[in-house]
C-alpha positions as CSV (number, residue, x, y, z in Angstrom):
1,M,0.0,-0.1,-0.2
2,P,1.3,3.3,-1.1
3,R,2.3,5.6,1.6
4,P,0.3,9.1,2.4
5,P,2.1,12.2,1.2
6,R,3.9,13.5,4.3
7,S,3.0,16.7,5.3
8,R,4.9,19.7,5.6
9,Y,2.8,21.9,7.6
10,A,1.5,21.8,11.4
11,Y,-1.4,24.7,12.6
12,R,-1.9,25.8,15.4
13,L,-5.0,28.0,16.8
14,E,-4.3,29.6,19.9
15,G,-5.2,32.7,22.6
16,R,-7.3,32.3,26.0
17,R,-11.0,33.6,26.3
18,E,-12.2,37.4,25.2
19,N,-8.3,37.7,24.2
20,P,-6.7,37.9,21.0
21,S,-6.4,34.5,19.1
22,Y,-3.5,33.1,17.2
23,L,-3.3,30.9,14.1
24,T,0.6,29.6,14.0
25,T,1.9,27.9,11.1
26,V,4.9,25.4,12.1
27,D,7.3,24.1,9.4
28,L,7.8,20.0,10.4
29,N,10.4,19.2,7.3
30,D,13.5,19.9,9.4
31,V,14.5,17.0,11.2
32,G,14.5,17.4,14.8
33,N,13.5,21.2,14.8
34,S,10.1,22.4,14.0
35,L,10.2,26.3,13.2
36,A,6.9,28.4,13.2
37,V,6.9,30.3,10.2
38,D,4.0,32.2,10.4
39,R,2.1,33.5,13.1
40,F,-1.0,36.6,13.3
41,T,-4.3,37.4,14.9
42,T,-7.6,36.2,13.6
43,T,-10.1,38.5,13.5
44,A,-12.7,35.6,13.4
45,G,-15.7,36.1,15.6
46,R,-14.0,38.8,17.5
47,S,-18.1,39.8,18.6
48,L,-18.9,36.2,19.6
49,P,-19.5,36.9,23.5
50,G,-16.8,34.9,25.6
51,R,-15.1,33.7,22.6
52,E,-12.4,31.4,23.4
53,P,-10.3,29.0,20.2
54,E,-11.7,25.2,20.3
55,G,-10.0,23.4,17.8
56,M,-9.2,23.5,14.6
57,A,-8.5,21.1,11.2
58,V,-8.0,20.8,7.2
59,R,-10.8,19.7,5.4
60,Q,-9.5,18.3,1.7
61,S,-11.8,19.7,-0.9
62,P,-11.8,19.5,-4.5
63,G,-10.0,22.5,-5.6
64,C,-8.0,23.3,-2.8
65,P,-8.0,22.4,1.3
66,R,-9.7,24.7,3.7
67,L,-8.1,25.4,7.2
68,A,-11.1,25.0,9.7
69,F,-11.1,26.7,13.2
70,G,-13.8,26.5,16.1
71,F,-14.7,28.5,19.0
72,Y,-16.6,28.5,21.8
73,S,-18.9,31.2,23.6
74,N,-21.6,31.7,25.9
75,T,-25.0,33.7,25.3
76,S,-27.1,34.0,28.3
77,G,-25.8,30.8,29.1
78,T,-26.4,28.7,26.0
79,R,-23.0,26.9,25.0
80,Q,-22.6,27.9,21.4
81,A,-19.6,26.9,18.9
82,S,-18.8,28.6,15.4
83,V,-16.7,27.4,12.9
84,F,-14.8,29.3,10.3
85,R,-12.8,28.5,7.4
86,K,-9.4,29.9,5.6
87,S,-8.6,29.1,1.8
88,E,-5.3,30.7,2.0
89,F,-2.8,29.5,3.8
90,V,0.8,28.5,3.7
């Protein structure tokens, strides 16, 4: 069985509730030495009350992959999840 292609990058969503959130791209190809190659603030979902980063995934779709990431929010005691996507990334 053929091996799947090796992924070059890992993506990280980080931040604290109601503070800036960041998307970080990490290059995994340098043996024994991972390197953060890009980090930027994301304003996705900034109007959500109690916005807190929760998770992410890469979705392989025809044409181009998409980076999906989600935030938890709390509106009057109701827990909600919101998912955003990015189609241009390293």
